All heavy atoms as an XYZ file, in Angstrom:
683
protein
N    -164.145     28.137   -118.356
C    -163.419     27.634   -119.538
C    -162.444     26.572   -119.047
O    -161.802     26.719   -117.973
C    -162.691     28.759   -120.190
C    -161.850     28.315   -121.359
S    -161.384     29.631   -122.462
C    -159.663     29.924   -122.005
N    -162.262     25.503   -119.785
C    -161.338     24.451   -119.440
C    -160.237     24.329   -120.481
O    -160.505     24.622   -121.657
C    -162.043     23.108   -119.353
C    -163.123     23.014   -118.288
C    -162.700     22.188   -117.155
C    -163.792     22.141   -116.068
N    -163.269     21.666   -114.902
N    -159.069     23.946   -120.084
C    -157.972     23.716   -121.010
C    -157.362     22.319   -120.698
O    -157.334     21.909   -119.538
C    -156.867     24.756   -120.845
C    -157.297     26.119   -121.229
C    -156.138     27.083   -121.138
N    -156.644     28.406   -121.493
C    -155.873     29.379   -121.928
N    -154.589     29.158   -122.122
N    -156.405     30.567   -122.181
N    -156.877     21.692   -121.757
C    -156.226     20.402   -121.567
C    -154.750     20.506   -121.928
O    -154.374     20.844   -123.069
C    -156.836     19.315   -122.506
C    -158.199     18.865   -122.034
C    -158.680     17.679   -122.837
O    -158.085     17.272   -123.819
N    -159.752     17.106   -122.386
N    -153.912     20.329   -120.932
C    -152.464     20.438   -121.134
C    -151.870     19.025   -121.196
O    -152.271     18.128   -120.470
C    -151.765     21.209   -119.948
C    -151.969     22.677   -120.082
C    -152.968     23.333   -119.437
C    -151.084     23.473   -120.869
C    -153.168     24.692   -119.540
C    -151.305     24.811   -121.042
C    -152.299     25.428   -120.351
O    -152.508     26.793   -120.472
N    -150.895     18.907   -122.065
C    -150.107     17.663   -122.176
C    -149.167     17.563   -121.021
O    -148.469     18.552   -120.696
C    -149.339     17.667   -123.506
C    -148.571     16.369   -123.869
C    -149.579     15.324   -124.190
C    -147.625     16.632   -125.011
N    -149.136     16.383   -120.409
C    -148.284     16.167   -119.240
C    -147.288     15.030   -119.545
O    -147.728     13.995   -119.960
C    -149.082     15.826   -117.980
C    -148.176     15.446   -116.802
C    -149.979     16.953   -117.584
N    -145.996     15.298   -119.342
C    -145.012     14.239   -119.523
C    -144.806     13.506   -118.233
O    -144.581     14.174   -117.201
C    -143.737     14.862   -120.010
C    -142.613     13.921   -120.210
C    -141.371     14.622   -120.755
N    -140.195     13.801   -120.492
C    -139.018     14.170   -120.934
N    -138.866     15.237   -121.583
N    -138.014     13.346   -120.733
N    -144.902     12.199   -118.246
C    -144.700     11.383   -117.032
C    -143.417     10.604   -117.180
O    -143.211      9.901   -118.179
C    -145.879     10.388   -116.824
C    -147.289     11.101   -116.902
C    -145.697      9.616   -115.574
C    -147.527     12.059   -115.764
N    -142.535     10.689   -116.150
C    -141.263      9.999   -116.191
C    -141.028      9.206   -114.930
O    -141.515      9.545   -113.861
C    -140.070     10.957   -116.279
C    -139.976     11.692   -117.611
O    -139.612     10.985   -118.603
O    -140.290     12.848   -117.674
N    -140.246      8.141   -115.043
C    -139.815      7.390   -113.868
C    -138.508      6.751   -114.178
O    -138.321      6.005   -115.103
C    -140.832      6.285   -113.501
C    -140.277      5.466   -112.342
C    -141.378      5.045   -111.439
C    -140.946      4.262   -110.205
N    -139.655      4.304   -109.726
N    -137.497      7.066   -113.372
C    -136.190      6.440   -113.415
C    -136.299      5.295   -112.335
O    -137.097      5.339   -111.396
C    -135.058      7.382   -113.055
C    -134.861      8.375   -114.176
O    -135.032      8.062   -115.355
O    -134.512      9.530   -113.795
N    -135.392      4.350   -112.457
C    -135.370      3.185   -111.597
C    -135.392      3.584   -110.100
O    -136.090      3.092   -109.292
C    -134.177      2.297   -111.867
C    -134.002      1.137   -110.844
C    -134.317      1.685   -113.279
N    -134.573      4.562   -109.757
C    -134.394      4.921   -108.320
C    -135.136      6.162   -107.980
O    -134.749      6.902   -106.956
C    -132.900      5.115   -108.055
C    -132.110      3.854   -108.235
O    -132.610      2.825   -107.949
O    -130.956      3.937   -108.729
N    -136.253      6.481   -108.618
C    -136.971      7.738   -108.274
C    -138.453      7.496   -108.178
O    -139.007      6.423   -108.602
C    -136.670      8.804   -109.310
O    -137.376      8.457   -110.575
N    -139.168      8.479   -107.749
C    -140.619      8.505   -107.766
C    -141.061      8.857   -109.199
O    -140.218      9.240   -110.084
C    -141.214      9.519   -106.778
C    -141.066      9.131   -105.327
O    -140.792      7.924   -105.095
O    -141.164      9.978   -104.479
N    -142.342      8.821   -109.485
C    -142.877      9.286   -110.725
C    -142.823     10.833   -110.761
O    -143.084     11.495   -109.787
C    -144.364      8.873   -110.884
C    -144.490      7.430   -111.092
C    -144.667      6.453   -110.134
C    -144.397      6.714   -112.290
N    -144.707      5.227   -110.656
C    -144.503      5.306   -112.048
C    -144.132      7.078   -113.649
C    -144.485      4.368   -113.026
C    -144.101      6.095   -114.601
C    -144.304      4.785   -114.307
N    -142.406     11.375   -111.931
C    -142.308     12.805   -112.114
C    -143.259     13.226   -113.216
O    -143.535     12.520   -114.173
N    -143.856     14.432   -113.113
C    -144.770     14.909   -114.104
C    -144.305     16.381   -114.403
O    -143.955     17.129   -113.537
C    -146.181     14.954   -113.574
N    -144.355     16.672   -115.652
C    -143.953     18.063   -116.099
C    -144.899     18.455   -117.292
O    -145.451     17.589   -117.980
C    -142.573     18.170   -116.524
O    -142.209     17.314   -117.625
N    -144.994     19.737   -117.522
C    -145.902     20.255   -118.583
C    -145.053     20.989   -119.610
O    -144.542     22.070   -119.289
C    -146.971     21.198   -117.951
C    -147.953     21.644   -119.044
C    -147.654     20.475   -116.822
N    -144.846     20.472   -120.789
C    -143.999     21.115   -121.803
C    -144.412     22.534   -122.115
O    -143.597     23.379   -122.393
C    -144.077     20.192   -123.020
C    -144.474     18.853   -122.468
C    -145.305     19.120   -121.294
N    -145.732     22.847   -122.066
C    -146.234     24.185   -122.431
C    -146.067     25.180   -121.268
O    -146.258     26.381   -121.434
C    -147.712     24.113   -122.801
C    -147.903     23.476   -124.168
O    -147.041     23.479   -124.987
O    -148.998     22.860   -124.344
N    -145.719     24.683   -120.024
C    -145.549     25.505   -118.887
C    -144.205     25.194   -118.251
O    -144.151     24.480   -117.199
C    -146.764     25.284   -117.876
C    -148.107     25.486   -118.414
C    -149.160     25.003   -117.357
C    -148.338     26.957   -118.765
N    -143.120     25.689   -118.736
C    -141.810     25.468   -118.216
C    -141.754     25.757   -116.724
O    -142.232     26.731   -116.228
C    -140.892     26.356   -118.973
C    -141.538     26.668   -120.268
C    -143.044     26.627   -119.911
N    -141.232     24.780   -115.927
C    -141.070     24.951   -114.519
C    -142.216     24.391   -113.744
O    -142.219     24.279   -112.502
N    -143.289     23.953   -114.428
C    -144.438     23.362   -113.732
C    -144.273     21.880   -113.631
O    -144.335     21.157   -114.596
C    -145.747     23.702   -114.539
S    -147.238     23.167   -113.677
N    -143.944     21.398   -112.436
C    -143.610     20.021   -112.185
C    -144.223     19.513   -110.876
O    -144.592     20.314   -110.028
C    -142.009     19.855   -112.131
C    -141.394     20.215   -113.414
C    -141.439     20.627   -110.928
N    -144.253     18.161   -110.816
C    -144.793     17.542   -109.563
C    -144.211     16.134   -109.546
O    -143.813     15.591   -110.600
C    -146.325     17.460   -109.536
N    -144.237     15.496   -108.362
C    -143.800     14.094   -108.198
C    -144.784     13.328   -107.360
O    -145.618     13.946   -106.657
C    -142.396     14.035   -107.518
O    -142.534     14.585   -106.202
C    -141.304     14.774   -108.328
N    -144.688     12.014   -107.392
C    -145.523     11.230   -106.522
C    -145.028      9.787   -106.451
O    -144.354      9.324   -107.422
N    -145.374      9.076   -105.477
C    -144.971      7.682   -105.328
C    -145.676      6.762   -106.357
O    -145.207      5.718   -106.750
C    -145.336      7.175   -103.958
C    -144.534      7.733   -102.871
C    -143.224      7.011   -102.682
C    -142.468      7.630   -101.482
N    -141.069      7.497   -101.631
N    -146.855      7.218   -106.843
C    -147.638      6.499   -107.879
C    -147.938      7.488   -109.010
O    -147.869      8.704   -108.843
C    -148.949      5.922   -107.285
O    -149.820      6.996   -107.004
C    -148.703      5.043   -106.104
N    -148.350      6.906   -110.155
C    -148.745      7.743   -111.287
C    -149.948      8.584   -110.883
O    -150.008      9.766   -111.224
C    -149.069      6.888   -112.539
C    -147.814      6.128   -113.009
C    -149.644      7.689   -113.630
C    -148.073      5.071   -114.051
N    -150.895      7.983   -110.211
C    -152.111      8.734   -109.820
C    -151.801      9.900   -108.952
O    -152.336     11.010   -109.159
C    -153.118      7.820   -109.110
C    -153.747      6.749   -110.056
O    -153.734      7.014   -111.280
O    -154.239      5.720   -109.517
N    -150.904      9.738   -108.013
C    -150.529     10.851   -107.100
C    -149.816     11.920   -107.931
O    -150.143     13.083   -107.787
C    -149.655     10.326   -105.958
C    -149.086     11.520   -105.211
C    -150.483      9.416   -105.054
N    -148.932     11.539   -108.828
C    -148.194     12.502   -109.675
C    -149.178     13.334   -110.548
O    -149.083     14.531   -110.645
C    -147.146     11.812   -110.491
N    -150.201     12.592   -111.066
C    -151.179     13.322   -111.946
C    -152.070     14.262   -111.083
O    -152.399     15.380   -111.559
C    -152.025     12.272   -112.669
C    -151.321     11.641   -113.861
C    -152.211     10.519   -114.422
C    -151.017     12.641   -114.965
N    -152.497     13.819   -109.928
C    -153.296     14.762   -109.088
C    -152.466     15.975   -108.717
O    -152.927     17.115   -108.686
C    -153.756     13.984   -107.817
C    -154.970     13.136   -108.045
C    -155.651     12.766   -106.717
N    -154.791     12.152   -105.731
C    -154.470     10.872   -105.618
N    -155.025     10.022   -106.478
N    -153.692     10.427   -104.708
N    -151.169     15.766   -108.359
C    -150.322     16.875   -107.925
C    -150.018     17.793   -109.097
O    -149.990     19.002   -108.928
C    -149.040     16.330   -107.342
C    -149.234     15.803   -105.964
C    -147.966     15.202   -105.391
N    -148.168     14.734   -104.032
C    -147.228     14.083   -103.333
N    -146.063     13.883   -103.888
N    -147.523     13.611   -102.125
N    -149.826     17.260   -110.348
C    -149.535     18.141   -111.471
C    -150.818     18.950   -111.812
O    -150.701     20.101   -112.251
C    -148.952     17.398   -112.692
C    -148.323     18.390   -113.648
C    -150.026     16.556   -113.442
C    -147.109     19.024   -113.127
N    -151.957     18.406   -111.613
C    -153.196     19.172   -111.848
C    -153.223     20.368   -110.985
O    -153.487     21.488   -111.469
C    -154.406     18.243   -111.673
C    -155.679     18.946   -112.051
C    -156.907     18.049   -111.894
O    -156.736     16.811   -111.890
O    -158.027     18.538   -111.730
N    -152.931     20.179   -109.708
C    -152.901     21.285   -108.761
C    -151.770     22.284   -109.107
O    -151.904     23.475   -109.018
C    -152.727     20.830   -107.322
O    -153.809     20.021   -106.928
N    -150.648     21.729   -109.509
C    -149.474     22.627   -109.906
C    -149.855     23.451   -111.106
O    -149.440     24.619   -111.141
C    -148.266     21.721   -110.186
N    -150.521     22.876   -112.079
C    -150.931     23.643   -113.234
C    -151.839     24.784   -112.919
O    -151.652     25.922   -113.294
C    -151.590     22.732   -114.303
C    -150.641     21.735   -114.890
C    -152.267     23.538   -115.433
C    -151.234     20.608   -115.749
N    -152.852     24.508   -112.043
C    -153.721     25.547   -111.636
C    -153.068     26.683   -110.904
O    -153.277     27.809   -111.135
C    -154.901     24.932   -110.826
C    -155.800     24.090   -111.603
C    -156.868     23.311   -110.794
O    -156.731     23.299   -109.562
O    -157.766     22.768   -111.397
N    -152.104     26.288   -110.002
C    -151.335     27.273   -109.297
C    -150.439     28.085   -110.232
O    -150.348     29.332   -110.131
C    -150.501     26.599   -108.250
C    -149.625     27.464   -107.334
C    -150.503     28.444   -106.532
C    -148.757     26.650   -106.395
N    -149.868     27.422   -111.205
C    -148.936     28.019   -112.186
C    -149.731     29.062   -112.995
O    -149.318     30.178   -113.166
C    -148.291     26.962   -113.037
C    -147.175     27.419   -113.867
N    -145.844     27.297   -113.526
C    -147.164     28.045   -115.086
C    -145.114     27.803   -114.433
N    -145.855     28.251   -115.421
N    -150.920     28.664   -113.469
C    -151.736     29.602   -114.326
C    -152.194     30.764   -113.488
O    -152.158     31.884   -113.965
C    -152.980     28.841   -114.839
C    -152.632     27.687   -115.811
C    -153.938     27.070   -116.343
C    -151.829     28.142   -117.010
N    -152.556     30.533   -112.235
C    -152.956     31.637   -111.361
C    -151.827     32.628   -111.162
O    -151.987     33.836   -111.234
C    -153.417     31.130   -110.014
C    -154.116     32.177   -109.142
C    -154.689     31.564   -107.880
N    -154.875     30.146   -107.976
C    -154.776     29.280   -107.026
N    -154.504     29.716   -105.805
N    -154.884     28.006   -107.208
N    -150.591     32.097   -110.946
C    -149.442     32.922   -110.731
C    -149.150     33.773   -112.018
O    -148.791     34.965   -111.934
N    -149.275     33.130   -113.173
C    -149.069     33.910   -114.442
C    -150.056     35.052   -114.548
O    -149.645     36.202   -114.881
C    -149.201     32.959   -115.666
C    -148.124     31.955   -115.874
C    -148.523     30.984   -117.010
C    -146.750     32.574   -116.145
N    -151.308     34.750   -114.283
C    -152.360     35.837   -114.341
C    -152.038     36.961   -113.336
O    -152.186     38.103   -113.711
C    -153.723     35.226   -114.099
C    -154.321     34.522   -115.297
C    -155.803     34.146   -115.022
N    -156.100     33.016   -115.774
C    -156.076     31.737   -115.407
N    -155.746     31.496   -114.101
N    -156.376     30.776   -116.170
N    -151.757     36.608   -112.117
C    -151.400     37.633   -111.116
C    -150.260     38.465   -111.491
O    -150.185     39.609   -111.143
C    -151.217     36.952   -109.736
C    -152.516     36.366   -109.193
C    -152.195     35.566   -107.884
O    -151.062     35.443   -107.430
O    -153.216     35.032   -107.305
N    -149.281     37.924   -112.215
C    -148.122     38.630   -112.694
C    -148.364     39.402   -113.986
O    -147.456     40.009   -114.550
C    -146.936     37.707   -112.849
C    -146.389     37.189   -111.503
O    -146.749     37.790   -110.446
O    -145.670     36.195   -111.519
N    -149.568     39.274   -114.530
C    -149.917     39.942   -115.786
C    -149.304     39.318   -117.028
O    -149.158     39.958   -118.057
N    -149.002     38.028   -116.896
C    -148.400     37.313   -118.024
C    -149.455     36.500   -118.679
O    -150.280     35.881   -118.048
C    -147.263     36.338   -117.536
C    -146.146     37.197   -116.877
C    -146.725     35.561   -118.696
C    -145.139     36.399   -116.122
N    -149.502     36.530   -120.060
C    -150.474     35.798   -120.819
C    -150.342     34.297   -120.574
O    -149.251     33.758   -120.562
C    -150.308     36.111   -122.301
C    -151.319     35.453   -123.172
C    -151.079     35.738   -124.645
N    -149.903     35.059   -125.177
C    -149.894     33.812   -125.523
N    -150.899     33.021   -125.440
N    -148.778     33.266   -126.037
N    -151.450     33.633   -120.324
C    -151.418     32.171   -120.115
C    -151.264     31.503   -121.450
O    -152.051     31.764   -122.398
C    -152.726     31.696   -119.452
C    -152.826     30.201   -119.429
C    -152.836     32.314   -118.048
N    -150.210     30.714   -121.666
C    -150.006     30.051   -122.918
C    -151.058     28.998   -123.252
O    -151.396     28.180   -122.270
C    -148.594     29.392   -122.801
C    -148.333     29.226   -121.364
C    -149.111     30.328   -120.712
N    -151.585     29.024   -124.460
C    -152.588     27.941   -124.744
C    -151.915     26.596   -124.899
O    -150.740     26.564   -125.260
C    -153.155     28.443   -126.059
C    -152.068     29.231   -126.682
C    -151.365     29.935   -125.548
N    -152.574     25.550   -124.614
C    -152.076     24.207   -124.824
C    -151.841     23.982   -126.342
O    -152.678     24.405   -127.114
C    -153.094     23.227   -124.299
C    -154.181     24.076   -123.623
C    -153.926     25.484   -124.009
N    -150.711     23.368   -126.674
C    -150.419     23.100   -128.112
C    -150.711     21.607   -128.291
O    -150.550     20.790   -127.413
C    -148.922     23.391   -128.397
C    -148.634     24.835   -128.326
C    -147.227     25.126   -128.693
N    -146.394     24.616   -127.559
C    -145.100     24.589   -127.629
N    -144.405     24.900   -128.710
N    -144.376     24.134   -126.608
N    -151.161     21.343   -129.504
C    -151.384     19.912   -129.882
C    -150.093     19.357   -130.442
O    -149.447     20.050   -131.240
C    -152.497     19.855   -130.958
C    -153.826     20.382   -130.459
C    -154.406     19.547   -129.319
O    -154.279     18.343   -129.256
N    -154.998     20.221   -128.361
N    -149.682     18.183   -130.105
C    -148.480     17.610   -130.641
C    -148.617     16.049   -130.602
O    -149.310     15.496   -129.801
C    -147.245     17.989   -129.906
C    -147.336     18.241   -128.438
C    -145.942     18.410   -127.862
N    -145.572     19.775   -127.631
C    -146.079     20.511   -126.639
N    -146.955     20.063   -125.859
N    -145.615     21.741   -126.432
N    -147.915     15.432   -131.510
C    -147.891     13.968   -131.528
C    -146.672     13.540   -130.625
O    -145.566     14.114   -130.698
C    -147.629     13.468   -132.971
N    -146.893     12.575   -129.778
C    -145.858     12.108   -128.905
C    -145.779     10.535   -128.936
O    -146.792      9.915   -129.293
C    -146.074     12.591   -127.439
C    -146.021     14.096   -127.374
C    -147.461     12.126   -126.924
N    -144.619     10.037   -128.567
C    -144.452      8.587   -128.514
C    -143.927      8.182   -127.147
O    -143.074      8.838   -126.624
C    -143.401      8.186   -129.553
C    -143.843      8.332   -130.980
C    -142.858      7.827   -131.959
N    -141.519      7.847   -131.408
C    -140.450      7.229   -131.958
N    -140.606      6.620   -133.117
N    -139.298      7.296   -131.461
N    -144.450      7.080   -126.594
C    -143.945      6.588   -125.333
C    -142.545      6.131   -125.492
O    -142.104      5.798   -126.612
C    -144.912      5.410   -124.967
C    -146.058      5.544   -125.843
C    -145.615      6.289   -127.090
N    -141.768      6.128   -124.426
C    -140.393      5.742   -124.464
C    -140.105      4.894   -123.277
O    -140.564      5.114   -122.149
C    -139.476      7.039   -124.378
C    -138.077      6.747   -124.194
N    -137.203      6.350   -125.216
C    -137.277      6.804   -123.132
C    -136.015      6.206   -124.782
N    -136.013      6.456   -123.499
N    -139.403      3.745   -123.492
C    -139.095      2.920   -122.340
C    -137.707      2.243   -122.549
O    -137.413      1.763   -123.665
C    -140.125      1.762   -122.257
C    -139.908      0.861   -121.089
C    -140.960     -0.160   -120.986
N    -140.704     -0.906   -119.729
C    -141.596     -1.080   -118.772
N    -142.820     -0.629   -118.930
N    -141.319     -1.719   -117.686
N    -136.950      2.270   -121.490
C    -135.659      1.573   -121.489
C    -135.675      0.765   -120.190
O    -136.611      0.911   -119.331
C    -134.451      2.558   -121.459
O    -134.478      3.296   -120.216
C    -134.470      3.501   -122.619
N    -134.684     -0.139   -120.007
C    -134.693     -0.866   -118.705
C    -134.631      0.014   -117.465
O    -134.986     -0.386   -116.395
C    -133.433     -1.704   -118.828
C    -133.186     -1.847   -120.282
C    -133.665     -0.631   -120.944
N    -134.149      1.289   -117.645
C    -134.011      2.142   -116.442
C    -134.959      3.331   -116.440
O    -134.906      4.116   -115.465
C    -132.551      2.601   -116.388
C    -131.554      1.476   -116.136
C    -130.215      2.020   -115.902
C    -129.320      0.876   -115.587
N    -128.070      1.268   -115.004
N    -135.733      3.491   -117.494
C    -136.569      4.672   -117.553
C    -137.865      4.465   -118.315
O    -137.885      3.721   -119.280
C    -135.857      5.870   -118.196
C    -136.658      7.178   -118.252
C    -135.992      8.210   -118.983
O    -135.651      8.047   -120.116
N    -135.824      9.399   -118.360
N    -138.945      4.994   -117.858
C    -140.272      4.945   -118.501
C    -140.650      6.415   -118.738
O    -140.561      7.244   -117.829
C    -141.307      4.254   -117.613
C    -142.669      4.278   -118.325
C    -140.882      2.814   -117.372
N    -141.175      6.682   -119.954
C    -141.716      8.056   -120.237
C    -142.932      7.865   -121.072
O    -142.929      7.199   -122.111
C    -140.675      8.818   -120.988
C    -141.170     10.234   -121.302
C    -140.264     11.015   -122.209
N    -138.874     11.007   -121.696
C    -137.816     10.906   -122.496
N    -137.935     10.777   -123.771
N    -136.589     10.831   -121.957
N    -144.041      8.533   -120.711
C    -145.202      8.556   -121.505
C    -145.892      9.902   -121.262
O    -145.499     10.710   -120.387
C    -146.136      7.357   -121.211
C    -146.698      7.292   -119.832
C    -147.972      7.860   -119.589
C    -146.000      6.720   -118.835
C    -148.512      7.800   -118.288
C    -146.494      6.655   -117.528
C    -147.760      7.180   -117.276
N    -147.045     10.135   -121.971
C    -147.724     11.415   -121.876
C    -149.178     11.142   -121.574
O    -149.793     10.125   -121.935
C    -147.631     12.135   -123.184
C    -146.208     12.635   -123.461
C    -145.280     11.771   -124.077
C    -145.795     13.876   -123.169
C    -144.031     12.143   -124.362
C    -144.496     14.301   -123.418
C    -143.586     13.464   -124.015
O    -142.363     13.846   -124.255
N    -149.802     12.099   -120.837
C    -151.194     12.098   -120.560
C    -151.706     13.554   -120.710
O    -150.932     14.468   -120.798
C    -151.419     11.622   -119.115
N    -152.968     13.750   -120.687
C    -153.549     15.085   -120.711
C    -154.253     15.331   -119.403
O    -154.807     14.403   -118.803
C    -154.463     15.381   -121.869
O    -155.505     14.406   -121.825
C    -153.777     15.372   -123.158
N    -154.173     16.547   -118.914
C    -154.878     16.949   -117.646
C    -155.709     18.152   -118.015
O    -155.238     19.129   -118.603
C    -153.799     17.326   -116.581
C    -154.486     17.945   -115.364
C    -152.969     16.150   -116.208
N    -156.972     18.112   -117.633
C    -157.903     19.216   -117.882
C    -158.025     20.041   -116.621
O    -158.249     19.500   -115.511
C    -159.288     18.680   -118.312
C    -160.225     19.798   -118.730
C    -161.478     19.234   -119.292
O    -162.369     18.868   -118.509
O    -161.538     19.095   -120.548
N    -157.820     21.336   -116.779
C    -157.935     22.241   -115.607
C    -158.793     23.431   -115.981
O    -158.971     23.747   -117.153
C    -156.520     22.763   -115.200
C    -155.618     21.655   -114.712
C    -155.842     23.535   -116.335
N    -159.342     24.079   -114.938
C    -160.129     25.289   -115.114
C    -159.124     26.359   -115.481
O    -158.090     26.538   -115.019
C    -160.859     25.683   -113.869
N    -159.467     27.148   -116.578
C    -158.599     28.114   -117.068
C    -158.982     29.482   -116.703
O    -159.918     29.957   -116.493
C    -158.440     28.024   -118.576
């Protein structure tokens, strides 16, 4: 079974790219590029889900939501989806 989680991608002027998963609080990753951040968040999601299962905690299903990109001179924020084995 596969699940698609929404991933928030952020970048401040003085930082690397950051990725987080709104449906999985605490599941985060960073990377020098967007591609690296997305690859790392995919691994982080799989690890996070495995940890939840091992702890006997129900894996939260991905929620559907409407999102809007955000950009200022000092910050970029947009969303992507990542599909992982569930």
